[in-house]
N, C-alpha and C positions, 0 to 999 in steps of 0.2 A: 504494500500500500504506500502510495506517495505521501510523504510528510509535508504538510503545508508550510510555506514560508511567506512572511510579510517582510519585504525588503524596503527599508527607509534610507534613502541616500540624501545627501545635501552638503553644502559647504560648512566650513568651520563656524561653530557657535550658532548654528541655525536652530538648535534645540532638539535635533534628531535623537540624541542619546536619551534625554529625559522622556521624550514622546515615545520612543521605542520601548523603553523600560516600562512605562505605564501601560502601554497597549499590551505588552506581554503579561503583565500582572492581571489585567482585566480579563484576558483570554485564557490564562493559565498556561501560557506558552513559555518555552525557554527564551532566553535573551542573549544575543551576541553583540558585544561592544567591540567591533573590529578595530576601531581607532585605538583601543588600549593595546592591541598587539603591535601596532606600528609605533606607538609611544614607547612600549617596552623595548622594541628593537632600537629605537633612537637613543633611549637612555643607556642601553647596553653599549652602544657605540661610543657615546660620550664618556661613559665611565671607564671604558678600556682604551680610549684614545684612538678609535677607528675613524679615519677620515670619512666624513659624510658623503664625499664624492667617490669613494672607493667602493665600486659596486660589488666586487668579489668579497671584500672584507665585510661589508654591510650584509650581504647575502648570507655569509657564514654566520654572522651574529644572529640573523633571523632564524636560520636553520637550527641553531644551537639553543634557542630560547626554551627554557623549561619553567614557565611561570606557574605559580600555585595560586588558585583562586579559592579563598576560604573565608567564610563568614563576612562576605562583602568587602574583604581586603585582598590586595594583590601583592604577592611576594615574588621576588626574583633573586636568585642566589642567596636565599635566606634573609633578604632585606625586605621590609615592608615599604613598598614603593607606591602605595595607593595615592598619596597626595603628591609625591615627587613627580610622577609622570604627568600630572595635570599642570605643571608649571609651564608658563609661556615659552621658555627657552626649549623645553622638551617638545612642546607642540610644534614649534617652528622647525626643529630638527626632524620631527616625524614627517612633516610635510616634504622635507628634502629626501629622506630615505625612501619615502613612498613613491618617488619618481623612478626608482631603480627596479627594472624588471626582475632582477635576481631576488630582491627582497619580496616582491609581490608573489613570485612563484613559490618561494619558500613558505609563505604564510597561507597560500591558497588551500592546501589540504587541511590545515589546522582549522580554518574557518568553515569549510564544508563539513567537517566532522561534528560541528555543533548542531547539525540538523538531526534532531531527535523528536520522537513522539512526546506529546501530542502535536507539537508544532514549534516553529521558531520565528521570532521577530529579530531581524538583523539590521543593524544600522552601520553606515559607513559612507563611502563615496562611490563604490562600484559593486554594491551588493546585488543590485538588479541587473546591471549590465554585464558583469563578469562572474561573480561568485555564485549567484543563484539566478541565472537567466530564466529559469522556469518558475520563479516565485509566483505564487497565485495573485498576490497583490503587490504592486510596485508603487512607491511613493517617492517623489523628489520634493524634499522640504527645503524651502529657502526663506530668506528675509533680506531686507536691505542691509548694506554694510553698516550703516549708522545704527540700525536697530540691533544688529548682532554685536556691535562694539559696545553699545550701552548695556546689553545683557552680560557680556563677559566682564565689563567693568564692575557691575554690581556684584557678580559672583566673587571676583577677586577681593573687592572691598569688604564684602560680608565675611570673607575668610581671614581678614586682617592683613591682606597682601596689598602693598601699594601699587597703584596703576595709573597710567596716563591715558586718557580717552583718545587723544590725538594719535599717540603711538599705537594703541590697540587698533584703531581704524586703519592706519597705514599697514600694520602687520597683517590684518585680516585681508585687505585688498591684495597684498602681495601673495599671500598664501592661496587666495582664490585663483589668481592668475597662474601660479605654479600648478595647482591641481587641475585646472582646465586645460592647460597646454601640454601636460606631460604625455609622452608617447604611450606609456603603459597605463591602461585603464583610467582615462581622464574623468574628472568629476563632472559628468554631464548627464542629463536625464535619459533613461532608457526610452526608446520610442513609444512603448506602451505604458509609461509611468503616468500616474496622476500627479499633476503639479499643484503644490500647496504653498502659498506665500503666507507665512505666519507673522509678517511685520506688525499687523494690527490685531493679532489674535492672542488670547491667553493660552497657557499650556493646556488647560482643560478643554478649550474650544478646538485646539489643534488635535488633541487626542480624540475628541468626539468626531471630528471630520474623518480621521483614519478609520475609526470603528464603524462609522456609517458606511464607508466604502466596503469594509470587510463584511458587514451584515448583508449588504446587497449581493455580494459575491456568494456568500454562504447560503443565501436563500435560493 
């Protein structure tokens, strides 16, 4: 029996992680945060001094990842990196290593292995176009750069991390461009994806829109 997948793609800080997690909870499905895998790879490269432009080295780092996900925490090489991999510097590095075909190839099987009954909600940038092209529901979630920068700014400030809104907007714009232009699995909507602009929506409204699409498909 085919296991259903809901694939939610979108640019940085579009809210796809929060939305995907909540949709998974509502449906009782498993949840895949593919971005965490790329952040883990980037962190491993930074920690061990691997040049982010070294495709072979970064690919080896990705292939050698043995993260442990336990009680909502993420551990790598015995270190709790749950918060560390969410830092802006790691996010920027993740965007760079994600451009490397060797890294994407190394992580592909890891992501597909997350497809388990009763279903999976996966978020990322190429979940619908590359990793799960047969996903039953495909959503491309986006928002304006200014709206996303404001959200990321609030997240950082709430965590007690200093942030500059202008710098965040610039970084998001640059990361968007890298993600769209990369040769390997660019961050673009799948042809059959539902487009959802959440600039003026709350999280609850965005989740409701995704669930409404799913309900119509399930019916």
